[in-house]
DOSEGU-196178 format. One record per residue: z, x negated, y of N, C-alpha, C in turn; residue number from 1. Coordinates in pm, whole numbers. Atoms other than C-alpha are relative to their C-alpha. Last residue first. Layout:
BEGIN
((Z; X; Y); (Z; X; Y); (Z; X; Y); NUM)
...
// end
This chain:
BEGIN
((-90; -25; 114); (4865; -13260; -13030); (114; 94; 37); 323)
((38; -122; 71); (4612; -13224; -12747); (97; 37; -111); 322)
((-26; -114; -88); (4774; -13476; -12512); (-26; 131; -75); 321)
((-142; -7; -39); (4809; -13755; -12769); (34; 115; 94); 320)
((-9; 44; -139); (4464; -13679; -12922); (144; 17; 49); 319)
((-115; 90; -14); (4517; -13634; -13295); (14; -55; 141); 318)
((-121; -76; 33); (4290; -13328; -13318); (126; -84; 17); 317)
((-43; -87; -109); (4018; -13517; -13130); (129; 75; -31); 316)
((-128; -52; 49); (3987; -13795; -13384); (64; 93; 103); 315)
((11; -21; 146); (3617; -13855; -13316); (127; 63; -56); 314)
((-7; 126; 74); (3656; -13803; -12941); (-5; 29; -150); 313)
((-109; 20; 96); (3536; -13469; -12807); (-1; -143; -56); 312)
((-85; 107; -49); (3324; -13451; -12492); (117; -30; -91); 311)
((-126; -56; -47); (3182; -13110; -12584); (94; -106; 56); 310)
((30; -98; -105); (2824; -13236; -12609); (126; 62; 57); 309)
((32; 72; -124); (2945; -13543; -12799); (-25; 96; 115); 308)
((-123; 65; -44); (3110; -13326; -13063); (-23; -74; 132); 307)
((-82; -102; -64); (2803; -13105; -13087); (128; -63; 56); 306)
((67; -37; -125); (2585; -13409; -13154); (80; 106; 76); 305)
((-17; 107; -98); (2828; -13553; -13411); (-64; 35; 134); 304)
((134; 39; -39); (2849; -13224; -13601); (10; -101; 114); 303)
((50; 85; 109); (3194; -13203; -13759); (-141; -50; 29); 302)
((-31; 139; -31); (3323; -13077; -13423); (-44; -95; -111); 301)
((105; 51; -88); (3143; -12748; -13485); (23; -148; 34); 300)
((129; 8; 70); (3355; -12653; -13787); (-111; -63; 83); 299)
((6; 88; 117); (3684; -12752; -13613); (-138; -6; -68); 298)
((79; 120; -24); (3623; -12585; -13278); (-27; -80; -126); 297)
((135; -30; -48); (3734; -12230; -13359); (-86; -126; 6); 296)
((73; -72; 105); (4034; -12317; -13574); (-144; 25; 41); 295)
((26; 95; 110); (4151; -12576; -13322); (-82; 66; -110); 294)
((109; 87; -44); (4114; -12328; -13035); (-37; -98; -110); 293)
((123; -79; 2); (4325; -12069; -13221); (-120; -85; 43); 292)
((41; -18; 139); (4598; -12324; -13296); (-132; 75; -9); 291)
((42; 130; 52); (4619; -12430; -12931); (-52; 14; -143); 290)
((131; 26; -60); (4638; -12067; -12816); (-58; -130; -56); 289)
((93; -93; 67); (4923; -11995; -13056); (-142; -21; 50); 288)
((28; 48; 135); (5101; -12309; -12935); (-96; 91; -75); 287)
((135; 50; 20); (5065; -12225; -12566); (-34; -41; -142); 286)
((76; -105; 69); (5362; -11997; -12500); (-144; -44; -31); 285)
((-51; -21; 138); (5636; -12240; -12399); (-73; 113; -71); 284)
((-9; -145; 16); (5533; -12204; -12031); (53; 38; -138); 283)
((-121; -54; -63); (5616; -12571; -11964); (16; 152; -17); 282)
((-125; 48; 61); (5361; -12681; -12231); (124; 58; 68); 281)
((-65; -107; 75); (5080; -12461; -12098); (132; -43; -62); 280)
((-66; -93; -91); (4984; -12709; -11827); (68; 117; -71); 279)
((-107; 65; -75); (4912; -12992; -12070); (78; 101; 84); 278)
((-106; 33; 95); (4711; -12774; -12309); (121; -60; 72); 277)
((-67; -125; 35); (4513; -12632; -12018); (115; -23; -97); 276)
((-72; -48; -119); (4430; -12975; -11881); (80; 125; -35); 275)
((-118; 86; -14); (4339; -13099; -12231); (84; 43; 121); 274)
((-95; -40; 104); (4107; -12801; -12283); (127; -83; 9); 273)
((-60; -124; -47); (3942; -12882; -11949); (103; 51; -101); 272)
((-92; 40; -107); (3882; -13239; -12064); (72; 123; 56); 271)
((-124; 48; 61); (3736; -13103; -12387); (101; -41; 106); 270)
((-100; -105; 18); (3488; -12896; -12184); (130; -51; -64); 269)
((29; -89; 111); (3288; -13186; -12050); (121; 88; -32); 268)
((97; -99; -47); (3278; -13381; -11723); (-43; 96; -111); 267)
((-71; -108; -70); (3592; -13591; -11767); (-94; 109; 51); 266)
((57; -30; -131); (3461; -13831; -12032); (73; 117; 63); 265)
((132; 59; -31); (3548; -14005; -12360); (-49; 23; 142); 264)
((66; -119; -54); (3924; -13927; -12368); (-137; -46; 51); 263)
((-84; -110; 52); (4081; -14189; -12595); (-57; 135; 45); 262)
((72; -84; 99); (3786; -14423; -12528); (81; 118; -52); 261)
((70; 45; 121); (3789; -14366; -12240); (72; -122; -58); 260)
((111; 92; -22); (4062; -14251; -11995); (-74; -27; -131); 259)
((107; -78; -62); (4298; -13952; -11992); (-127; -83; 20); 258)
((27; -116; 87); (4545; -14106; -12236); (-116; 84; 53); 257)
((95; 35; 106); (4517; -14436; -12048); (-34; 117; -90); 256)
((-70; -9; 128); (4684; -14283; -11740); (-100; -23; -113); 255)
((-15; 137; 47); (4475; -14397; -11444); (78; -6; -131); 254)
((-136; 53; -6); (4364; -14037; -11397); (0; -144; -49); 253)
((-37; 86; 112); (4013; -13918; -11317); (140; -55; 22); 252)
((-18; 142; -34); (3988; -13636; -11067); (43; -78; -123); 251)
((-135; 37; -40); (3875; -13311; -11224); (9; -149; 31); 250)
((-74; 80; 97); (3500; -13252; -11226); (141; -28; 51); 249)
((-121; 38; -73); (3330; -12970; -11042); (92; -71; -97); 248)
((46; 24; -136); (2973; -12938; -11172); (116; -42; 89); 247)
((-78; -65; -106); (3099; -12977; -11527); (-53; -38; 139); 246)
((-46; 112; -80); (2827; -13073; -11775); (67; 58; 124); 245)
((31; 11; -142); (2810; -12769; -11999); (52; -131; 59); 244)
((60; 132; -23); (2816; -12810; -12376); (-37; -23; 146); 243)
((-42; 96; 103); (3055; -12526; -12471); (-55; -141; 22); 242)
((-114; 85; -33); (3023; -12334; -12142); (17; -116; -97); 241)
((-17; 102; 104); (2714; -12118; -12122); (106; -99; 42); 240)
((98; 109; 3); (2765; -11841; -11867); (32; -99; -111); 239)
((47; 11; 139); (2952; -11517; -11924); (-106; -109; -15); 238)
((143; -33; -4); (2981; -11467; -11545); (-65; -17; -138); 237)
((12; -137; -50); (3362; -11452; -11572); (-145; 46; 7); 236)
((-36; -95; 106); (3356; -11763; -11790); (-21; 145; 45); 235)
((101; 15; 105); (3169; -11972; -11532); (25; 103; -110); 234)
((121; -67; -49); (3396; -11833; -11259); (-114; -9; -101); 233)
((-25; -145; 9); (3705; -11931; -11459); (-123; 78; 46); 232)
((15; -39; 140); (3562; -12279; -11503); (22; 149; -17); 231)
((142; 9; 35); (3520; -12318; -11125); (-24; 46; -144); 230)
((63; -111; -74); (3874; -12198; -11057); (-149; 5; -32); 229)
((-27; -123; 77); (3998; -12431; -11333); (-58; 123; 70); 228)
((84; -2; 119); (3827; -12727; -11161); (20; 129; -79); 227)
((138; -16; -46); (3987; -12650; -10825); (-94; 11; -119); 226)
((15; -141; -39); (4325; -12597; -10990); (-141; 27; 50); 225)
((4; -84; 120); (4291; -12933; -11164); (-21; 147; 35); 224)
((130; 18; 66); (4203; -13118; -10843); (-12; 92; -121); 223)
((102; -53; -92); (4502; -12982; -10651); (-136; -4; -67); 222)
((-8; -145; 13); (4719; -13049; -10957); (-98; 69; 95); 221)
((76; -39; 118); (4598; -13407; -10958); (2; 151; -17); 220)
((141; 15; -35); (4719; -13458; -10603); (-90; 39; -118); 219)
((46; -111; -85); (5058; -13308; -10694); (-147; -13; 40); 218)
((-4; 43; -139); (5108; -13548; -10984); (-62; 109; 87); 217)
((129; 55; -45); (5159; -13359; -11310); (15; -41; 146); 216)
((5; 142; 37); (5466; -13267; -11511); (-135; -62; 33); 215)
((108; 15; 98); (5400; -12892; -11479); (-20; -146; -42); 214)
((-27; -94; 109); (5733; -12824; -11306); (-103; -16; -112); 213)
((-97; 61; 91); (5680; -13138; -11100); (31; 91; -119); 212)
((69; 78; 102); (5367; -12983; -10950); (95; -60; -102); 211)
((69; -91; 91); (5565; -12715; -10766); (-64; -78; -114); 210)
((-100; -87; 61); (5816; -12947; -10601); (-62; 94; -102); 209)
((-67; 73; 107); (5542; -13204; -10542); (101; 89; -72); 208)
((94; 16; 112); (5330; -12962; -10341); (70; -63; -120); 207)
((21; -130; 65); (5628; -12863; -10126); (-95; -10; -119); 206)
((89; 29; 113); (5734; -13217; -10046); (-22; 128; -81); 205)
((63; -125; 42); (5895; -13194; -9702); (-103; -31; -108); 204)
((-88; -73; 91); (6140; -13479; -9645); (-55; 133; -45); 203)
((-62; -111; -74); (5959; -13604; -9337); (93; 83; -88); 202)
((-75; 52; -114); (5890; -13941; -9497); (72; 110; 76); 201)
((-130; 52; 45); (5793; -13781; -9830); (85; -47; 118); 200)
((-22; 124; -74); (5519; -13571; -9673); (141; -52; -32); 199)
((-59; 94; 96); (5370; -13288; -9874); (11; -136; 68); 198)
((-46; 130; -48); (5279; -12980; -9674); (52; -85; -116); 197)
((-143; 18; -23); (5087; -12700; -9840); (32; -140; 50); 196)
((-36; 3; -141); (4714; -12652; -9789); (146; -26; 29); 195)
((60; 117; -64); (4606; -12747; -10143); (46; -14; 144); 194)
((-74; 118; 47); (4848; -12491; -10286); (-52; -126; 68); 193)
((-136; -7; -53); (4704; -12215; -10071); (78; -125; -41); 192)
((9; 43; -140); (4348; -12321; -10155); (138; 0; 65); 191)
((28; 143; 0); (4421; -12298; -10528); (-4; -55; 142); 190)
((-125; 64; 43); (4579; -11956; -10479); (-16; -152; 3); 189)
((-90; -6; -115); (4274; -11843; -10282); (133; -67; -31); 188)
((53; 89; -103); (4046; -11961; -10562); (89; -4; 123); 187)
((-38; 135; 38); (4268; -11798; -10823); (-52; -100; 103); 186)
((80; 57; 108); (4222; -11472; -10634); (53; -138; -36); 185)
((96; 104; -36); (4495; -11316; -10422); (-72; -52; -124); 184)
((131; -57; -31); (4651; -10980; -10512); (-104; -108; 34); 183)
((47; -86; 108); (4965; -11093; -10694); (-140; 56; 27); 182)
((51; 84; 109); (5023; -11389; -10463); (-48; 83; -118); 181)
((128; 61; -35); (5047; -11148; -10170); (-57; -80; -116); 180)
((104; -101; 16); (5321; -10939; -10328); (-138; -63; 22); 179)
((3; -36; 142); (5558; -11231; -10383); (-96; 115; -29); 178)
((73; 99; 79); (5463; -11369; -10040); (-7; 38; -146); 177)
((-78; 114; 51); (5579; -11055; -9863); (-82; -89; -93); 176)
((-89; -42; 109); (5313; -10840; -9690); (78; -122; -49); 175)
((-91; 109; 33); (5118; -10869; -9366); (100; 51; -102); 174)
((8; 52; 137); (4850; -10599; -9390); (83; -125; -30); 173)
((112; 13; 92); (5069; -10417; -9282); (-126; -39; 78); 172)
((58; 132; 4); (5332; -10488; -9017); (-116; -19; -96); 171)
((86; 42; -111); (5561; -10189; -9056); (-65; -135; -32); 170)
((-42; 108; -88); (5697; -10066; -9388); (-101; -29; 110); 169)
((-144; 4; -28); (5693; -9747; -9596); (39; -101; 106); 168)
((-52; -129; -46); (5332; -9630; -9635); (145; -7; 49); 167)
((72; -42; -121); (5180; -9977; -9651); (58; 129; 58); 166)
((-46; 82; -112); (5443; -10097; -9897); (-63; 47; 131); 165)
((-140; -32; -28); (5374; -9807; -10131); (51; -78; 119); 164)
((-2; -131; -66); (4997; -9852; -10111); (142; 40; 39); 163)
((53; 23; -135); (5037; -10223; -10192); (0; 132; 79); 162)
((-107; 63; -78); (5268; -10145; -10486); (-47; -32; 142); 161)
((-100; -97; -42); (5012; -9895; -10617); (107; -64; 87); 160)
((-124; 5; 77); (4731; -10149; -10628); (104; 94; 57); 159)
((-36; -137; 38); (4408; -10035; -10462); (127; 3; -83); 158)
((-70; -18; 127); (4352; -10362; -10274); (34; 147; -24); 157)
((90; -56; 101); (4090; -10362; -9999); (71; 33; -131); 156)
((46; -132; -46); (4350; -10405; -9722); (-88; 66; -106); 155)
((-114; -92; 12); (4511; -10691; -9916); (-40; 141; 39); 154)
((-13; -32; 142); (4179; -10870; -9957); (111; 102; -22); 153)
((114; -88; 28); (4129; -10848; -9578); (2; 41; -147); 152)
((-40; -131; -50); (4481; -10990; -9537); (-113; 101; -19); 151)
((-96; -60; 93); (4381; -11276; -9763); (44; 138; 46); 150)
((70; -39; 123); (4068; -11351; -9562); (95; 68; -98); 149)
((85; -115; -33); (4261; -11348; -9233); (-72; 51; -125); 148)
((-86; -118; -7); (4526; -11579; -9380); (-81; 125; 29); 147)
((-51; -30; 135); (4271; -11839; -9485); (81; 128; 1); 146)
((114; -52; 77); (4095; -11828; -9147); (45; 42; -140); 145)
((37; -131; -55); (4423; -11863; -8955); (-115; 63; -79); 144)
((-94; -106; 37); (4555; -12141; -9178); (-46; 137; 46); 143)
((43; -109; -89); (4261; -12377; -9155); (78; 126; -35); 142)
((29; -125; 72); (4452; -12664; -9317); (-36; 110; 99); 141)
((142; -12; 26); (4423; -12998; -9137); (-40; 128; -70); 140)
((80; -26; -121); (4769; -12969; -8979); (-148; 20; -27); 139)
((34; 125; -68); (4952; -12939; -9317); (-100; 29; 113); 138)
((120; 59; 58); (5098; -12601; -9399); (-36; -127; 76); 137)
((-32; 25; 140); (5442; -12449; -9340); (-119; -61; -75); 136)
((-74; 125; 7); (5380; -12488; -8967); (44; -33; -143); 135)
((93; 112; 16); (5109; -12221; -8995); (73; -134; -12); 134)
((-34; 105; -97); (5376; -11957; -9048); (-88; -123; -26); 133)
((51; -38; -132); (5235; -11647; -9221); (24; -108; 105); 132)
((143; 29; -14); (5264; -11787; -9574); (-55; 29; 139); 131)
((25; 145; -14); (5643; -11802; -9565); (-144; -32; 33); 130)
((130; 9; -66); (5671; -11427; -9512); (-37; -146; 29); 129)
((96; -96; 56); (5951; -11360; -9760); (-140; -14; 58); 128)
((-18; -142; -19); (6147; -11671; -9663); (-115; 85; -50); 127)
((44; -44; -132); (6079; -12040; -9603); (13; 151; 24); 126)
((-7; 103; -104); (6247; -12233; -9885); (-28; 55; 140); 125)
((-136; 49; -15); (6333; -11954; -10125); (14; -105; 109); 124)
((-89; -108; -42); (6007; -11768; -10074); (143; -51; 23); 123)
((24; -34; -140); (5794; -12083; -10084); (97; 106; 49); 122)
((-32; 111; -90); (5944; -12216; -10407); (-14; 40; 146); 121)
((-145; 24; 3); (5949; -11886; -10596); (39; -110; 100); 120)
((-67; -109; -71); (5595; -11797; -10493); (150; -25; 10); 119)
((34; 11; -142); (5457; -12136; -10595); (72; 107; 81); 118)
((-69; 115; -57); (5639; -12135; -10928); (-25; -12; 149); 117)
((-145; -19; 6); (5531; -11781; -11014); (74; -115; 66); 116)
((-37; -103; -98); (5172; -11817; -10900); (152; 12; 8); 115)
((9; 64; -131); (5144; -12141; -11100); (38; 98; 111); 114)
((-110; 95; -13); (5275; -11967; -11413); (-1; -70; 136); 113)
((-123; -77; -21); (5041; -11671; -11366); (119; -94; 19); 112)
((5; -59; -134); (4744; -11905; -11324); (128; 77; 31); 111)
((-27; 106; -97); (4837; -12107; -11632); (7; 57; 141); 110)
((-139; 42; 18); (4861; -11798; -11852); (39; -107; 102); 109)
((-87; -109; -46); (4537; -11655; -11714); (147; -41; -9); 108)
((1; 5; -147); (4364; -11991; -11755); (89; 109; 57); 107)
((-86; 110; -44); (4472; -11997; -12120); (6; -8; 152); 106)
((-138; -30; 37); (4326; -11653; -12195); (94; -107; 53); 105)
((-46; -100; -96); (4008; -11733; -12005); (145; 38; -26); 104)
((-26; 74; -124); (3974; -12045; -12218); (46; 94; 110); 103)
((-123; 76; 17); (4012; -11842; -12536); (36; -76; 127); 102)
((-112; -95; 4); (3753; -11590; -12421); (133; -74; -14); 101)
((-25; -49; -136); (3510; -11865; -12321); (121; 94; 3); 100)
((-63; 109; -73); (3545; -12027; -12664); (33; 43; 143); 99)
((-140; 3; 41); (3472; -11694; -12832); (77; -112; 71); 98)
((-65; -122; -51); (3150; -11656; -12634); (149; -1; -34); 97)
((-20; 18; -143); (3047; -12017; -12700); (73; 120; 60); 96)
((-102; 104; -18); (3096; -11973; -13074); (32; -19; 147); 95)
((-129; -66; 25); (2902; -11646; -13061); (115; -99; 12); 94)
((-28; -91; -111); (2604; -11819; -12898); (138; 64; -16); 93)
((-38; 85; -112); (2618; -12100; -13153); (35; 83; 123); 92)
((-129; 59; 33); (2619; -11847; -13438); (50; -87; 115); 91)
((-101; -103; -27); (2337; -11651; -13272); (140; -54; -29); 90)
((-6; -20; -146); (2122; -11965; -13261); (109; 100; 34); 89)
((-62; 120; -57); (2193; -12059; -13621); (22; 17; 150); 88)
((-144; -12; 25); (2119; -11698; -13725); (75; -122; 53); 87)
((-50; -84; -109); (1776; -11728; -13565); (151; 14; -11); 86)
((10; -145; 17); (1716; -12009; -13808); (52; 72; 123); 85)
((-83; -71; -97); (1639; -12379; -13764); (-21; 150; -15); 84)
((-115; -65; 62); (1496; -12519; -14088); (91; 74; 96); 83)
((26; -69; 126); (1265; -12768; -13924); (129; 61; -55); 82)
((-21; 78; 120); (1374; -12858; -13571); (-29; 83; -125); 81)
((-137; 9; 49); (1229; -12641; -13295); (7; -82; -129); 80)
((-13; -13; 145); (908; -12677; -13097); (143; -27; -45); 79)
((-36; -138; 35); (918; -12611; -12722); (20; 19; -150); 78)
((114; -90; 21); (923; -12983; -12642); (51; 141; -28); 77)
((-31; -115; 84); (1193; -13205; -12490); (-121; 91; -9); 76)
((-15; -127; -70); (1054; -13529; -12347); (27; 114; -99); 75)
((-140; -32; -21); (1122; -13853; -12533); (24; 132; 70); 74)
((-42; 53; -129); (767; -13982; -12490); (146; 30; 32); 73)
((4; 146; 6); (696; -13935; -12861); (47; -65; 129); 72)
((129; 60; 27); (804; -13572; -12829); (10; -152; -4); 71)
((51; 85; -108); (1154; -13434; -12855); (-132; -62; -42); 70)
((43; 135; 34); (1242; -13142; -13078); (-44; -75; 126); 69)
((136; 35; -38); (1437; -12835; -12971); (-30; -146; -29); 68)
((82; 15; 121); (1750; -12744; -13171); (-144; -42; 34); 67)
((-43; 118; 77); (1992; -12804; -12880); (-83; -26; -125); 66)
((38; 127; -64); (1777; -12562; -12669); (47; -122; -81); 65)
((93; 68; 90); (1825; -12280; -12919); (-48; -132; 62); 64)
((-66; 29; 128); (2147; -12179; -12745); (-99; -47; -107); 63)
((-93; 111; -19); (2023; -12197; -12385); (62; -43; -133); 62)
((77; 125; -1); (1724; -11983; -12489); (91; -122; 20); 61)
((-6; 67; 130); (1967; -11707; -12581); (-73; -134; 0); 60)
((-136; 44; 23); (2016; -11613; -12216); (10; -78; -131); 59)
((-27; 110; -92); (1639; -11604; -12154); (142; -54; -20); 58)
((70; 122; 40); (1562; -11399; -12464); (44; -118; 88); 57)
((116; 43; -78); (1811; -11128; -12382); (-49; -136; -44); 56)
((-45; 122; -66); (2158; -11044; -12525); (-105; -54; 98); 55)
((-139; -10; -48); (2127; -10686; -12648); (40; -119; 88); 54)
((-14; -118; -86); (1751; -10638; -12695); (139; 9; 62); 53)
((82; 22; -120); (1712; -10992; -12826); (14; 115; 99); 52)
((-64; 103; -81); (2002; -10935; -13066); (-77; -26; 129); 51)
((-120; -61; -59); (1859; -10605; -13192); (71; -101; 90); 50)
((46; -87; -109); (1521; -10771; -13246); (118; 64; 72); 49)
((45; 88; -108); (1687; -11046; -13450); (-47; 81; 120); 48)
((-120; 54; -63); (1876; -10790; -13661); (-36; -90; 118); 47)
((-62; -110; -76); (1548; -10606; -13726); (127; -47; 71); 46)
((74; -29; -122); (1370; -10928; -13818); (67; 109; 83); 45)
((-15; -145; -12); (1630; -11049; -14067); (-63; 42; 132); 44)
((-36; -52; 131); (1558; -11402; -14190); (13; 152; 0); 43)
((-60; -132; -19); (1369; -11523; -13885); (29; 60; -137); 42)
((6; -84; 119); (1295; -11895; -13901); (77; 129; 24); 41)
((-126; -66; 32); (1230; -12060; -13564); (-18; 92; -121); 40)
((-69; 55; 116); (932; -12295; -13568); (131; 64; -36); 39)
((-64; 125; -41); (778; -12248; -13223); (88; -56; -113); 38)
((106; 98; -23); (535; -11988; -13357); (58; -136; 38); 37)
((50; 41; 133); (834; -11797; -13494); (-108; -108; 15); 36)
((-102; 87; 58); (989; -11794; -13146); (-43; -50; -138); 35)
((6; 128; -72); (668; -11658; -12996); (101; -99; -58); 34)
((119; 70; 49); (654; -11384; -13262); (-9; -138; 65); 33)
((-30; 44; 136); (1010; -11282; -13176); (-117; -79; -60); 32)
((-96; 109; -11); (934; -11269; -12804); (30; -58; -138); 31)
((77; 119; -40); (625; -11060; -12877); (91; -122; 14); 30)
((81; 39; 116); (838; -10806; -13064); (-77; -128; 29); 29)
((-92; 61; 96); (1090; -10799; -12780); (-76; -48; -125); 28)
((-87; -92; 73); (806; -10733; -12539); (93; -75; -94); 27)
((54; -36; 131); (662; -10990; -12298); (102; 87; -73); 26)
((-97; -45; 99); (716; -11039; -11924); (-69; 37; -132); 25)
((-15; -145; 0); (446; -11237; -11741); (103; 41; -105); 24)
((-35; -59; 129); (452; -11606; -11655); (25; 149; 14); 23)
((102; -91; 52); (265; -11696; -11336); (37; 67; -132); 22)
((-45; -43; 133); (516; -11875; -11113); (-94; 109; -52); 21)
((-49; -137; -1); (321; -12025; -10822); (36; 41; -142); 20)
((80; -102; 67); (294; -12401; -10842); (63; 138; 16); 19)
((-62; -57; 120); (462; -12621; -10583); (-90; 108; -59); 18)
((-54; -133; -22); (229; -12801; -10339); (58; 53; -131); 17)
((89; -111; 34); (186; -13168; -10417); (69; 132; 28); 16)
((-62; -97; 89); (391; -13425; -10228); (-97; 114; -27); 15)
((-29; 60; 130); (233; -13741; -10084); (62; 97; -99); 14)
((100; 89; 56); (248; -13625; -9725); (47; -56; -133); 13)
((-78; 114; 45); (472; -13330; -9657); (-94; -93; -73); 12)
((13; 32; 141); (254; -13093; -9458); (86; -120; -33); 11)
((76; 122; 32); (388; -12990; -9118); (-7; -22; -150); 10)
((-78; 88; 87); (497; -12627; -9084); (-83; -123; -31); 9)
((80; 104; 63); (360; -12427; -8793); (91; -95; -77); 8)
((-66; 129; -5); (542; -12106; -8711); (-85; -102; -76); 7)
((-9; 46; -138); (344; -11794; -8621); (68; -134; 15); 6)
((-49; -105; -88); (407; -11617; -8947); (17; -46; 143); 5)
((-82; -95; 74); (371; -11935; -9150); (57; 100; 99); 4)
((-53; -102; -88); (80; -12141; -9012); (76; 103; -82); 3)
((17; -135; 53); (33; -12454; -9221); (63; 98; 97); 2)
((-101; -95; -47); (-33; -12799; -9069); (-29; 138; -61); 1)
// end
């Protein structure tokens, strides 16, 4: 038994105590020397030092990880493949950065389109304050908690249209649905859509009415919005994306176009690109984005390991959804 501030904690039999972290910070110069010792070639030392000072060793370590060698036991070592340069690492880092920017661009377009369709449907069916009536949501939706959080967001908003409404009309922070959807986060929007009624027998199919515009089943749209919210958060925190295994995976579809081997897997970034491509079609403004993504990915897709890491099929450009 261990005494922790007066509380006794039983030992966990068979488990060793965790080690205390002992690594100490090292200078940028020392970081560069350590990388050289691990086999990284430095062609321009000053440029490399500038990158380490601007991006950080720890962040960049995710981008030299694909170049690390495996030992005889298959475990990843600290040594890097022969010929790996610092410029290779920065190139991969920059590729990921540009990919995040393009994905953020597409998510913004999709988000605005979903806001528009959702707002239009609810306002015309239930009125300006459709969101305030719990009966417009399914019984399992925690309407009061959701609404309280949104009204708190409204109070914190510094938008001019919110200040104008507050000064002119009664009932603040309750505002019309077309104002509310402009201040809510993508996560709140996703939750709003998930909470809507959809019951064919009762004749109320709010989810379906919105999803039909995007040519997707309403249950899939719930899943897609959840995944896109997660991806947006990854991008907003400038986190590694290009070879990430998705923590929140979109529901698999029975449609063969979304299944292996046409679409190898649903836990990599290509699946997200397909979702965005599909949802941008009704907006009629996704072709420029599609072309930009193709130009960016093409050189990296030639590498079989990179292609697998992104979940790309061999003939990814001819994918029936991506075309």
